[in-house]
MARMI-567461 format. One record per residue (C-alpha): residue number from 1; residue in one letter; x, y, z. Coordinates in Angstrom, 3 decimals, padded with zeros to 6 digits. Example, Ala and Ser with C-alpha at 12.3 -4.5 7.8 and 13.67 -1.06 7.14 Angstrom:
MARMI-567461
<node resi="1" resn="a" c1="012.300" c2="-004.500" c3="007.800"/>
<node resi="2" resn="s" c1="013.670" c2="-001.060" c3="007.140"/>
end
This chain:
MARMI-567461
<node resi="1" resn="m" c1="004.616" c2="011.892" c3="-001.977"/>
<node resi="2" resn="s" c1="005.693" c2="008.558" c3="-002.332"/>
<node resi="3" resn="w" c1="007.348" c2="006.936" c3="000.455"/>
<node resi="4" resn="p" c1="010.759" c2="005.186" c3="000.224"/>
<node resi="5" resn="k" c1="010.069" c2="001.606" c3="000.407"/>
<node resi="6" resn="f" c1="011.942" c2="001.738" c3="004.227"/>
<node resi="7" resn="w" c1="009.146" c2="004.012" c3="005.268"/>
<node resi="8" resn="e" c1="006.825" c2="001.330" c3="004.654"/>
<node resi="9" resn="k" c1="008.417" c2="-001.279" c3="006.383"/>
<node resi="10" resn="k" c1="011.595" c2="-001.229" c3="008.598"/>
<node resi="11" resn="q" c1="015.195" c2="-001.719" c3="006.995"/>
<node resi="12" resn="w" c1="018.316" c2="-000.792" c3="007.098"/>
<node resi="13" resn="q" c1="017.807" c2="002.768" c3="006.627"/>
<node resi="14" resn="s" c1="015.462" c2="003.211" c3="008.801"/>
<node resi="15" resn="v" c1="017.895" c2="002.442" c3="011.755"/>
<node resi="16" resn="v" c1="020.667" c2="004.245" c3="010.744"/>
<node resi="17" resn="l" c1="018.734" c2="007.373" c3="010.903"/>
<node resi="18" resn="l" c1="016.800" c2="006.452" c3="013.933"/>
<node resi="19" resn="p" c1="018.920" c2="009.396" c3="015.945"/>
<node resi="20" resn="l" c1="017.569" c2="012.126" c3="013.608"/>
<node resi="21" resn="a" c1="014.014" c2="010.704" c3="013.870"/>
<node resi="22" resn="k" c1="014.329" c2="010.886" c3="017.628"/>
<node resi="23" resn="l" c1="015.369" c2="014.622" c3="017.710"/>
<node resi="24" resn="v" c1="012.022" c2="015.210" c3="015.172"/>
<node resi="25" resn="c" c1="010.219" c2="013.010" c3="017.710"/>
<node resi="26" resn="w" c1="011.502" c2="015.349" c3="020.607"/>
<node resi="27" resn="e" c1="011.469" c2="018.974" c3="018.604"/>
<node resi="28" resn="a" c1="007.762" c2="017.895" c3="017.961"/>
<node resi="29" resn="a" c1="006.536" c2="017.246" c3="021.260"/>
<node resi="30" resn="r" c1="008.064" c2="020.276" c3="022.595"/>
<node resi="31" resn="r" c1="006.056" c2="022.472" c3="020.105"/>
<node resi="32" resn="l" c1="002.988" c2="020.464" c3="021.218"/>
<node resi="33" resn="k" c1="003.762" c2="020.687" c3="024.886"/>
<node resi="34" resn="n" c1="004.408" c2="024.429" c3="024.774"/>
<node resi="35" resn="y" c1="001.253" c2="025.248" c3="022.410"/>
<node resi="36" resn="e" c1="-000.780" c2="022.890" c3="025.136"/>
<node resi="37" resn="n" c1="000.953" c2="025.070" c3="028.094"/>
<node resi="38" resn="s" c1="000.762" c2="028.857" c3="026.252"/>
<node resi="39" resn="p" c1="-002.209" c2="028.568" c3="023.322"/>
<node resi="40" resn="p" c1="-002.651" c2="031.346" c3="021.261"/>
<node resi="41" resn="q" c1="-006.050" c2="033.755" c3="021.162"/>
<node resi="42" resn="k" c1="-008.383" c2="032.981" c3="019.366"/>
<node resi="43" resn="q" c1="-008.463" c2="034.642" c3="015.840"/>
<node resi="44" resn="s" c1="-011.500" c2="034.510" c3="014.571"/>
<node resi="45" resn="k" c1="-015.050" c2="034.025" c3="015.285"/>
<node resi="46" resn="a" c1="-015.919" c2="031.468" c3="013.459"/>
<node resi="47" resn="v" c1="-015.052" c2="027.559" c3="014.551"/>
<node resi="48" resn="v" c1="-011.384" c2="026.775" c3="013.263"/>
<node resi="49" resn="v" c1="-011.325" c2="023.121" c3="012.034"/>
<node resi="50" resn="v" c1="-007.953" c2="022.143" c3="011.377"/>
<node resi="51" resn="v" c1="-007.435" c2="019.318" c3="008.932"/>
<node resi="52" resn="g" c1="-004.446" c2="017.717" c3="009.089"/>
<node resi="53" resn="n" c1="-001.919" c2="014.600" c3="008.580"/>
<node resi="54" resn="l" c1="000.753" c2="012.907" c3="010.752"/>
<node resi="55" resn="v" c1="002.623" c2="011.366" c3="008.510"/>
<node resi="56" resn="v" c1="004.361" c2="012.992" c3="005.770"/>
<node resi="57" resn="g" c1="002.171" c2="012.392" c3="001.781"/>
<node resi="58" resn="g" c1="-001.225" c2="012.442" c3="000.792"/>
<node resi="59" resn="t" c1="-003.601" c2="010.812" c3="002.853"/>
<node resi="60" resn="g" c1="-006.917" c2="012.490" c3="001.271"/>
<node resi="61" resn="k" c1="-007.660" c2="015.511" c3="003.396"/>
<node resi="62" resn="t" c1="-008.509" c2="017.795" c3="-000.261"/>
<node resi="63" resn="p" c1="-011.621" c2="015.363" c3="-000.962"/>
<node resi="64" resn="f" c1="-012.097" c2="014.929" c3="002.885"/>
<node resi="65" resn="i" c1="-012.433" c2="018.912" c3="003.027"/>
<node resi="66" resn="i" c1="-014.275" c2="019.299" c3="-000.169"/>
<node resi="67" resn="w" c1="-017.198" c2="017.045" c3="001.656"/>
<node resi="68" resn="l" c1="-016.870" c2="018.753" c3="004.671"/>
<node resi="69" resn="a" c1="-017.439" c2="022.145" c3="003.525"/>
<node resi="70" resn="r" c1="-020.533" c2="020.869" c3="001.510"/>
<node resi="71" resn="q" c1="-021.978" c2="019.149" c3="004.168"/>
<node resi="72" resn="l" c1="-021.480" c2="022.261" c3="006.200"/>
<node resi="73" resn="k" c1="-023.007" c2="024.654" c3="004.112"/>
<node resi="74" resn="a" c1="-026.121" c2="022.142" c3="003.350"/>
<node resi="75" resn="h" c1="-026.818" c2="022.612" c3="007.558"/>
<node resi="76" resn="g" c1="-026.927" c2="027.023" c3="006.530"/>
<node resi="77" resn="l" c1="-023.554" c2="027.615" c3="007.593"/>
<node resi="78" resn="t" c1="-021.039" c2="030.101" c3="005.729"/>
<node resi="79" resn="v" c1="-017.437" c2="027.803" c3="005.400"/>
<node resi="80" resn="g" c1="-013.945" c2="029.418" c3="004.706"/>
<node resi="81" resn="i" c1="-011.412" c2="027.990" c3="003.840"/>
<node resi="82" resn="i" c1="-007.117" c2="028.387" c3="004.495"/>
<node resi="83" resn="s" c1="-003.968" c2="026.873" c3="003.379"/>
<node resi="84" resn="r" c1="-000.623" c2="027.292" c3="003.024"/>
<node resi="85" resn="g" c1="-000.515" c2="027.449" c3="-000.849"/>
<node resi="86" resn="y" c1="001.986" c2="024.848" c3="-001.626"/>
<node resi="87" resn="g" c1="003.746" c2="025.397" c3="-004.815"/>
<node resi="88" resn="a" c1="002.007" c2="029.262" c3="-005.478"/>
<node resi="89" resn="h" c1="004.640" c2="032.245" c3="-006.378"/>
<node resi="90" resn="q" c1="003.974" c2="035.137" c3="-004.908"/>
<node resi="91" resn="a" c1="005.287" c2="038.511" c3="-003.700"/>
<node resi="92" resn="n" c1="003.077" c2="039.175" c3="-001.109"/>
<node resi="93" resn="w" c1="001.121" c2="037.484" c3="001.478"/>
<node resi="94" resn="p" c1="-001.442" c2="036.373" c3="001.789"/>
<node resi="95" resn="h" c1="-003.298" c2="035.396" c3="-001.689"/>
<node resi="96" resn="w" c1="-006.894" c2="035.742" c3="-002.278"/>
<node resi="97" resn="v" c1="-008.043" c2="032.769" c3="-004.233"/>
<node resi="98" resn="t" c1="-010.723" c2="032.962" c3="-007.063"/>
<node resi="99" resn="d" c1="-011.875" c2="030.331" c3="-009.410"/>
<node resi="100" resn="h" c1="-010.225" c2="032.430" c3="-012.241"/>
<node resi="101" resn="s" c1="-007.111" c2="032.010" c3="-010.008"/>
<node resi="102" resn="l" c1="-003.953" c2="030.504" c3="-011.383"/>
<node resi="103" resn="a" c1="-002.242" c2="026.917" c3="-009.628"/>
<node resi="104" resn="s" c1="001.069" c2="028.706" c3="-009.672"/>
<node resi="105" resn="e" c1="-000.597" c2="031.906" c3="-008.284"/>
<node resi="106" resn="c" c1="-001.931" c2="029.666" c3="-005.366"/>
<node resi="107" resn="g" c1="-001.330" c2="026.190" c3="-005.148"/>
<node resi="108" resn="d" c1="-003.377" c2="023.408" c3="-006.844"/>
<node resi="109" resn="e" c1="-004.972" c2="022.395" c3="-003.915"/>
<node resi="110" resn="p" c1="-006.602" c2="025.800" c3="-002.671"/>
<node resi="111" resn="l" c1="-007.643" c2="026.031" c3="-006.531"/>
<node resi="112" resn="m" c1="-009.204" c2="023.087" c3="-006.611"/>
<node resi="113" resn="l" c1="-011.491" c2="023.990" c3="-003.299"/>
<node resi="114" resn="v" c1="-012.228" c2="027.210" c3="-004.318"/>
<node resi="115" resn="k" c1="-013.784" c2="025.653" c3="-007.724"/>
<node resi="116" resn="q" c1="-015.584" c2="022.161" c3="-005.885"/>
<node resi="117" resn="t" c1="-017.114" c2="024.094" c3="-002.966"/>
<node resi="118" resn="a" c1="-017.613" c2="028.122" c3="-003.836"/>
<node resi="119" resn="c" c1="-016.339" c2="029.017" c3="-000.607"/>
<node resi="120" resn="p" c1="-013.948" c2="031.912" c3="000.368"/>
<node resi="121" resn="v" c1="-010.490" c2="030.935" c3="000.274"/>
<node resi="122" resn="a" c1="-007.427" c2="032.434" c3="001.283"/>
<node resi="123" resn="v" c1="-003.382" c2="031.010" c3="001.661"/>
<node resi="124" resn="s" c1="-000.337" c2="031.820" c3="003.194"/>
<node resi="125" resn="p" c1="002.410" c2="030.448" c3="004.313"/>
<node resi="126" resn="k" c1="001.272" c2="031.948" c3="007.502"/>
<node resi="127" resn="r" c1="-001.888" c2="030.650" c3="008.145"/>
<node resi="128" resn="v" c1="-002.754" c2="032.737" c3="010.582"/>
<node resi="129" resn="e" c1="-002.243" c2="035.525" c3="008.118"/>
<node resi="130" resn="a" c1="-004.022" c2="033.669" c3="005.627"/>
<node resi="131" resn="l" c1="-007.227" c2="033.419" c3="008.077"/>
<node resi="132" resn="e" c1="-006.876" c2="037.443" c3="008.773"/>
<node resi="133" resn="l" c1="-007.751" c2="037.805" c3="005.459"/>
<node resi="134" resn="l" c1="-010.529" c2="035.871" c3="005.436"/>
<node resi="135" resn="n" c1="-011.676" c2="037.539" c3="008.589"/>
<node resi="136" resn="s" c1="-011.253" c2="041.004" c3="006.855"/>
<node resi="137" resn="k" c1="-013.832" c2="039.734" c3="004.100"/>
<node resi="138" resn="v" c1="-016.090" c2="037.271" c3="005.051"/>
<node resi="139" resn="q" c1="-017.600" c2="036.572" c3="008.418"/>
<node resi="140" resn="c" c1="-017.454" c2="032.746" c3="008.558"/>
<node resi="141" resn="d" c1="-019.259" c2="030.622" c3="011.374"/>
<node resi="142" resn="v" c1="-016.594" c2="027.804" c3="010.382"/>
<node resi="143" resn="v" c1="-013.063" c2="027.893" c3="009.077"/>
<node resi="144" resn="i" c1="-011.363" c2="024.631" c3="007.761"/>
<node resi="145" resn="s" c1="-007.497" c2="024.608" c3="007.170"/>
<node resi="146" resn="d" c1="-006.054" c2="023.102" c3="004.914"/>
<node resi="147" resn="d" c1="-003.028" c2="021.099" c3="006.849"/>
<node resi="148" resn="g" c1="-001.813" c2="022.733" c3="009.454"/>
<node resi="149" resn="l" c1="-001.739" c2="020.369" c3="012.457"/>
<node resi="150" resn="q" c1="001.706" c2="021.139" c3="013.405"/>
<node resi="151" resn="h" c1="001.086" c2="024.818" c3="013.088"/>
<node resi="152" resn="y" c1="000.840" c2="025.906" c3="016.107"/>
<node resi="153" resn="a" c1="000.250" c2="029.411" c3="015.994"/>
<node resi="154" resn="l" c1="-002.791" c2="028.945" c3="014.733"/>
<node resi="155" resn="a" c1="-005.508" c2="028.283" c3="017.426"/>
<node resi="156" resn="r" c1="-008.018" c2="025.660" c3="017.159"/>
<node resi="157" resn="d" c1="-011.288" c2="024.564" c3="018.330"/>
<node resi="158" resn="i" c1="-011.580" c2="021.396" c3="016.382"/>
<node resi="159" resn="e" c1="-008.684" c2="018.842" c3="014.982"/>
<node resi="160" resn="v" c1="-009.492" c2="015.953" c3="012.439"/>
<node resi="161" resn="v" c1="-006.559" c2="013.488" c3="011.220"/>
<node resi="162" resn="l" c1="-006.971" c2="011.750" c3="007.860"/>
<node resi="163" resn="i" c1="-005.081" c2="008.394" c3="007.586"/>
<node resi="164" resn="d" c1="-004.361" c2="006.836" c3="004.434"/>
<node resi="165" resn="a" c1="-005.884" c2="003.131" c3="005.398"/>
<node resi="166" resn="q" c1="-003.662" c2="000.696" c3="002.997"/>
<node resi="167" resn="r" c1="-000.397" c2="002.937" c3="003.840"/>
<node resi="168" resn="q" c1="-001.451" c2="003.712" c3="007.691"/>
<node resi="169" resn="f" c1="001.623" c2="005.012" c3="009.864"/>
<node resi="170" resn="g" c1="004.278" c2="002.902" c3="007.832"/>
<node resi="171" resn="n" c1="006.845" c2="001.249" c3="009.919"/>
<node resi="172" resn="g" c1="005.968" c2="003.646" c3="012.503"/>
<node resi="173" resn="y" c1="009.225" c2="006.541" c3="012.845"/>
<node resi="174" resn="c" c1="009.370" c2="009.852" c3="012.872"/>
<node resi="175" resn="m" c1="011.251" c2="011.349" c3="009.757"/>
<node resi="176" resn="p" c1="013.655" c2="010.826" c3="008.381"/>
<node resi="177" resn="s" c1="013.450" c2="006.915" c3="009.411"/>
<node resi="178" resn="g" c1="009.561" c2="007.016" c3="008.760"/>
<node resi="179" resn="p" c1="007.061" c2="008.812" c3="007.199"/>
<node resi="180" resn="l" c1="005.646" c2="010.606" c3="011.137"/>
<node resi="181" resn="r" c1="006.045" c2="014.001" c3="011.375"/>
<node resi="182" resn="e" c1="005.343" c2="013.783" c3="014.828"/>
<node resi="183" resn="p" c1="004.710" c2="010.564" c3="017.402"/>
<node resi="184" resn="l" c1="002.111" c2="008.746" c3="016.759"/>
<node resi="185" resn="s" c1="000.765" c2="009.473" c3="020.199"/>
<node resi="186" resn="r" c1="-000.268" c2="012.483" c3="019.080"/>
<node resi="187" resn="i" c1="-003.394" c2="010.948" c3="017.725"/>
<node resi="188" resn="e" c1="-004.897" c2="010.669" c3="021.490"/>
<node resi="189" resn="k" c1="-005.080" c2="014.469" c3="021.327"/>
<node resi="190" resn="v" c1="-007.262" c2="015.392" c3="018.799"/>
<node resi="191" resn="d" c1="-011.265" c2="015.100" c3="018.187"/>
<node resi="192" resn="f" c1="-011.641" c2="012.857" c3="015.031"/>
<node resi="193" resn="t" c1="-009.423" c2="010.391" c3="012.993"/>
<node resi="194" resn="v" c1="-010.703" c2="009.850" c3="009.101"/>
<node resi="195" resn="w" c1="-009.948" c2="006.234" c3="007.794"/>
<node resi="196" resn="n" c1="-009.464" c2="007.191" c3="004.146"/>
<node resi="197" resn="g" c1="-010.323" c2="004.042" c3="002.294"/>
<node resi="198" resn="l" c1="-012.141" c2="001.733" c3="004.057"/>
<node resi="199" resn="l" c1="-015.107" c2="000.284" c3="003.074"/>
<node resi="200" resn="a" c1="-018.425" c2="-000.538" c3="004.926"/>
<node resi="201" resn="h" c1="-018.054" c2="-003.695" c3="006.072"/>
<node resi="202" resn="e" c1="-014.614" c2="-003.261" c3="007.892"/>
<node resi="203" resn="d" c1="-013.291" c2="-002.675" c3="010.716"/>
<node resi="204" resn="i" c1="-011.685" c2="000.379" c3="011.802"/>
<node resi="205" resn="p" c1="-007.489" c2="-000.798" c3="012.706"/>
<node resi="206" resn="k" c1="-006.589" c2="-001.354" c3="016.326"/>
<node resi="207" resn="i" c1="-003.616" c2="000.900" c3="017.369"/>
<node resi="208" resn="d" c1="-001.618" c2="001.167" c3="020.172"/>
<node resi="209" resn="f" c1="-003.187" c2="004.801" c3="020.699"/>
<node resi="210" resn="q" c1="-007.133" c2="006.085" c3="021.616"/>
<node resi="211" resn="q" c1="-008.806" c2="007.052" c3="019.273"/>
<node resi="212" resn="k" c1="-011.558" c2="009.513" c3="020.328"/>
<node resi="213" resn="a" c1="-013.626" c2="009.658" c3="017.604"/>
<node resi="214" resn="p" c1="-012.597" c2="007.275" c3="014.591"/>
<node resi="215" resn="s" c1="-014.563" c2="007.599" c3="011.188"/>
<node resi="216" resn="k" c1="-014.061" c2="005.803" c3="007.594"/>
<node resi="217" resn="m" c1="-014.428" c2="007.626" c3="004.479"/>
<node resi="218" resn="q" c1="-014.881" c2="006.173" c3="000.814"/>
<node resi="219" resn="l" c1="-013.675" c2="007.995" c3="-002.484"/>
<node resi="220" resn="r" c1="-015.869" c2="006.503" c3="-004.695"/>
<node resi="221" resn="p" c1="-015.507" c2="007.258" c3="-008.475"/>
<node resi="222" resn="a" c1="-018.107" c2="009.562" c3="-010.448"/>
<node resi="223" resn="c" c1="-017.704" c2="010.698" c3="-013.531"/>
<node resi="224" resn="f" c1="-014.982" c2="011.558" c3="-015.985"/>
<node resi="225" resn="k" c1="-014.751" c2="015.028" c3="-017.253"/>
<node resi="226" resn="l" c1="-012.292" c2="016.730" c3="-020.071"/>
<node resi="227" resn="v" c1="-009.069" c2="018.775" c3="-018.618"/>
<node resi="228" resn="g" c1="-009.750" c2="021.476" c3="-020.863"/>
<node resi="229" resn="n" c1="-013.604" c2="022.066" c3="-020.440"/>
<node resi="230" resn="p" c1="-015.021" c2="020.419" c3="-017.415"/>
<node resi="231" resn="d" c1="-018.914" c2="020.578" c3="-018.746"/>
<node resi="232" resn="v" c1="-018.112" c2="017.938" c3="-020.831"/>
<node resi="233" resn="q" c1="-018.866" c2="014.685" c3="-019.161"/>
<node resi="234" resn="l" c1="-018.795" c2="011.148" c3="-019.192"/>
<node resi="235" resn="s" c1="-020.687" c2="008.481" c3="-016.731"/>
<node resi="236" resn="i" c1="-018.395" c2="005.442" c3="-016.069"/>
<node resi="237" resn="d" c1="-020.155" c2="003.081" c3="-018.199"/>
<node resi="238" resn="k" c1="-020.225" c2="005.589" c3="-020.965"/>
<node resi="239" resn="f" c1="-016.758" c2="006.247" c3="-021.096"/>
<node resi="240" resn="l" c1="-015.948" c2="002.135" c3="-020.871"/>
<node resi="241" resn="q" c1="-018.070" c2="001.747" c3="-024.208"/>
<node resi="242" resn="t" c1="-016.444" c2="005.437" c3="-025.446"/>
<node resi="243" resn="y" c1="-012.552" c2="003.900" c3="-025.002"/>
<node resi="244" resn="s" c1="-013.961" c2="000.099" c3="-025.503"/>
<node resi="245" resn="t" c1="-009.851" c2="-000.853" c3="-025.801"/>
<node resi="246" resn="k" c1="-010.133" c2="000.039" c3="-021.885"/>
<node resi="247" resn="q" c1="-006.086" c2="000.652" c3="-022.250"/>
<node resi="248" resn="v" c1="-005.616" c2="004.541" c3="-021.040"/>
<node resi="249" resn="f" c1="-002.409" c2="006.672" c3="-019.709"/>
<node resi="250" resn="a" c1="-002.753" c2="007.357" c3="-016.395"/>
<node resi="251" resn="i" c1="-000.941" c2="010.140" c3="-014.396"/>
<node resi="252" resn="a" c1="-000.786" c2="011.529" c3="-010.907"/>
<node resi="253" resn="g" c1="000.996" c2="014.162" c3="-009.388"/>
<node resi="254" resn="i" c1="-000.806" c2="013.701" c3="-005.633"/>
<node resi="255" resn="g" c1="000.694" c2="012.347" c3="-001.971"/>
<node resi="256" resn="n" c1="-000.266" c2="008.460" c3="-002.711"/>
<node resi="257" resn="p" c1="-000.278" c2="008.050" c3="-006.962"/>
<node resi="258" resn="q" c1="-000.918" c2="004.426" c3="-006.749"/>
<node resi="259" resn="r" c1="-004.032" c2="004.594" c3="-005.031"/>
<node resi="260" resn="f" c1="-005.440" c2="006.596" c3="-007.926"/>
<node resi="261" resn="f" c1="-004.327" c2="003.839" c3="-010.778"/>
<node resi="262" resn="s" c1="-006.049" c2="000.733" c3="-008.124"/>
<node resi="263" resn="t" c1="-008.775" c2="002.658" c3="-008.751"/>
<node resi="264" resn="l" c1="-009.037" c2="003.151" c3="-012.049"/>
<node resi="265" resn="e" c1="-007.868" c2="-000.670" c3="-012.587"/>
<node resi="266" resn="e" c1="-011.032" c2="-001.344" c3="-010.309"/>
<node resi="267" resn="i" c1="-013.411" c2="000.236" c3="-012.858"/>
<node resi="268" resn="g" c1="-011.799" c2="-001.850" c3="-015.551"/>
<node resi="269" resn="l" c1="-009.505" c2="-000.008" c3="-017.181"/>
<node resi="270" resn="e" c1="-005.783" c2="-000.945" c3="-018.137"/>
<node resi="271" resn="v" c1="-003.512" c2="001.513" c3="-017.327"/>
<node resi="272" resn="d" c1="-000.438" c2="002.395" c3="-018.149"/>
<node resi="273" resn="a" c1="000.554" c2="004.326" c3="-015.344"/>
<node resi="274" resn="t" c1="003.103" c2="007.592" c3="-014.920"/>
<node resi="275" resn="p" c1="003.566" c2="009.086" c3="-011.633"/>
<node resi="276" resn="f" c1="004.418" c2="012.635" c3="-010.421"/>
<node resi="277" resn="k" c1="006.068" c2="014.088" c3="-007.322"/>
<node resi="278" resn="d" c1="003.320" c2="015.475" c3="-005.494"/>
<node resi="279" resn="h" c1="002.218" c2="019.150" c3="-006.472"/>
<node resi="280" resn="y" c1="004.331" c2="018.439" c3="-010.170"/>
<node resi="281" resn="a" c1="003.891" c2="021.844" c3="-012.350"/>
<node resi="282" resn="y" c1="002.915" c2="020.346" c3="-015.614"/>
<node resi="283" resn="q" c1="004.024" c2="021.468" c3="-018.915"/>
<node resi="284" resn="k" c1="002.678" c2="020.639" c3="-022.264"/>
<node resi="285" resn="l" c1="005.662" c2="018.895" c3="-023.061"/>
<node resi="286" resn="d" c1="005.352" c2="016.290" c3="-020.378"/>
<node resi="287" resn="f" c1="002.617" c2="014.912" c3="-022.081"/>
<node resi="288" resn="v" c1="004.099" c2="015.233" c3="-025.738"/>
<node resi="289" resn="e" c1="006.999" c2="013.074" c3="-024.418"/>
<node resi="290" resn="l" c1="004.328" c2="010.988" c3="-022.488"/>
<node resi="291" resn="l" c1="001.991" c2="010.119" c3="-025.771"/>
<node resi="292" resn="n" c1="004.846" c2="010.119" c3="-028.222"/>
<node resi="293" resn="q" c1="005.838" c2="006.430" c3="-026.384"/>
<node resi="294" resn="t" c1="002.847" c2="004.178" c3="-027.934"/>
<node resi="295" resn="s" c1="001.729" c2="003.723" c3="-031.502"/>
<node resi="296" resn="i" c1="-001.699" c2="003.562" c3="-029.940"/>
<node resi="297" resn="p" c1="-003.826" c2="006.658" c3="-031.107"/>
<node resi="298" resn="i" c1="-005.039" c2="008.644" c3="-028.077"/>
<node resi="299" resn="d" c1="-008.692" c2="008.329" c3="-029.188"/>
<node resi="300" resn="e" c1="-008.339" c2="004.469" c3="-028.532"/>
<node resi="301" resn="k" c1="-006.153" c2="005.223" c3="-025.569"/>
<node resi="302" resn="p" c1="-007.224" c2="008.488" c3="-023.758"/>
<node resi="303" resn="l" c1="-005.084" c2="010.316" c3="-021.246"/>
<node resi="304" resn="i" c1="-006.588" c2="010.056" c3="-017.465"/>
<node resi="305" resn="m" c1="-005.156" c2="012.902" c3="-014.742"/>
<node resi="306" resn="t" c1="-006.834" c2="013.407" c3="-011.134"/>
<node resi="307" resn="e" c1="-008.666" c2="017.233" c3="-010.965"/>
<node resi="308" resn="k" c1="-005.363" c2="017.675" c3="-008.612"/>
<node resi="309" resn="d" c1="-003.480" c2="017.623" c3="-011.560"/>
<node resi="310" resn="a" c1="-006.180" c2="018.806" c3="-014.099"/>
<node resi="311" resn="v" c1="-006.240" c2="022.155" c3="-012.482"/>
<node resi="312" resn="k" c1="-002.399" c2="022.657" c3="-013.815"/>
<node resi="313" resn="c" c1="-003.286" c2="021.879" c3="-017.208"/>
<node resi="314" resn="t" c1="-006.894" c2="023.801" c3="-018.201"/>
<node resi="315" resn="a" c1="-004.648" c2="026.460" c3="-019.886"/>
<node resi="316" resn="f" c1="-002.679" c2="024.047" c3="-022.300"/>
<node resi="317" resn="a" c1="-005.562" c2="021.412" c3="-022.895"/>
<node resi="318" resn="e" c1="-008.157" c2="023.351" c3="-024.397"/>
<node resi="319" resn="h" c1="-008.327" c2="021.801" c3="-027.562"/>
<node resi="320" resn="e" c1="-007.320" c2="018.340" c3="-026.442"/>
<node resi="321" resn="k" c1="-010.416" c2="015.887" c3="-026.625"/>
<node resi="322" resn="h" c1="-009.130" c2="012.866" c3="-025.276"/>
<node resi="323" resn="w" c1="-007.293" c2="014.569" c3="-022.114"/>
<node resi="324" resn="w" c1="-010.048" c2="013.392" c3="-019.162"/>
<node resi="325" resn="y" c1="-009.596" c2="013.570" c3="-015.373"/>
<node resi="326" resn="l" c1="-012.019" c2="011.197" c3="-012.738"/>
<node resi="327" resn="e" c1="-014.329" c2="013.444" c3="-010.441"/>
<node resi="328" resn="v" c1="-014.472" c2="011.329" c3="-007.448"/>
<node resi="329" resn="m" c1="-016.971" c2="011.706" c3="-004.597"/>
<node resi="330" resn="p" c1="-016.402" c2="011.752" c3="-001.237"/>
<node resi="331" resn="n" c1="-018.716" c2="009.872" c3="001.606"/>
<node resi="332" resn="c" c1="-018.134" c2="010.121" c3="005.170"/>
<node resi="333" resn="d" c1="-019.791" c2="009.548" c3="008.658"/>
<node resi="334" resn="q" c1="-021.528" c2="012.525" c3="009.554"/>
<node resi="335" resn="n" c1="-020.883" c2="012.301" c3="013.516"/>
<node resi="336" resn="i" c1="-017.803" c2="015.320" c3="012.493"/>
<node resi="337" resn="v" c1="-020.428" c2="017.692" c3="010.551"/>
<node resi="338" resn="n" c1="-022.871" c2="017.049" c3="013.564"/>
<node resi="339" resn="n" c1="-020.258" c2="018.218" c3="016.024"/>
<node resi="340" resn="i" c1="-019.280" c2="020.815" c3="014.275"/>
<node resi="341" resn="v" c1="-022.793" c2="022.397" c3="013.936"/>
<node resi="342" resn="q" c1="-023.208" c2="022.167" c3="017.568"/>
<node resi="343" resn="c" c1="-019.974" c2="023.830" c3="018.591"/>
<node resi="344" resn="c" c1="-021.270" c2="026.706" c3="015.606"/>
<node resi="345" resn="h" c1="-024.619" c2="026.988" c3="017.551"/>
<node resi="346" resn="s" c1="-023.030" c2="026.488" c3="021.010"/>
<node resi="347" resn="a" c1="-020.596" c2="029.656" c3="020.464"/>
<node resi="348" resn="k" c1="-023.350" c2="032.184" c3="018.918"/>
end
């Protein structure tokens, strides 16, 4: 989600809301203490890895999970994924996700995960239920929980926290004064922190609390794929040659839309940007209204979106020849993979 300005830097609104923020911090600390004093029994034979956030909004969890799942599979491990299924409309939970599922049935991120990783994926607002469904269908070596750091009904072996290197922790306050879901001291309890957006030569930022094993992650543009037919793709260079004006419409319904728009600008594109709220349920009319705002034909000014947006637009983009999504290639330090592989071997 997009942050209000007073989440980025302390302002009067932050101060006015501090009593509520202190209550959120207190409740979060209470729940964590209860979990530590009486953790749930292990609910799977698999090693359970929770990939979560300390803040509200996007930090790069989905691309990180894609990278992690692929890396673990390359080590010969069977990997499953569970998720809340945010934005899904189901009468009955849990729900099994396939690459033929609709985003409205399972959520945009789980659908993207199953398409990108070919891993078994189960969703439920209660992640324990999703894990039970996963256990009933496949024997996994590793189960990755998409989000769920604060979902203490779920037993876990490893916790990974993603951090947006640009926005970091905002003003450092808990909601609603700031973006934190729980006190920043929670970072000392997790096994790994991953800073998304740091370049190879940049140092891990120093914060007031100890990080056990900080890592870096970069999202590198790989290619453009046609929304209605992802088998059609253009390299970055070929795309720039095809659309020589370099002008594009760009939309993003993700946690931090500006990161996506900045990536397009870094490629060399002139971006006419329209952010949507995170997990927005697109309709064809959204794009008709957007594209009618200019007299430049779409074959000269194409529409660009994220892959997370694209999985919700496939059904009505089949005949659109100038609607593209940018595929990104995550790259991260190997220490997390090595640790998980070691845990799997120790568990056998």
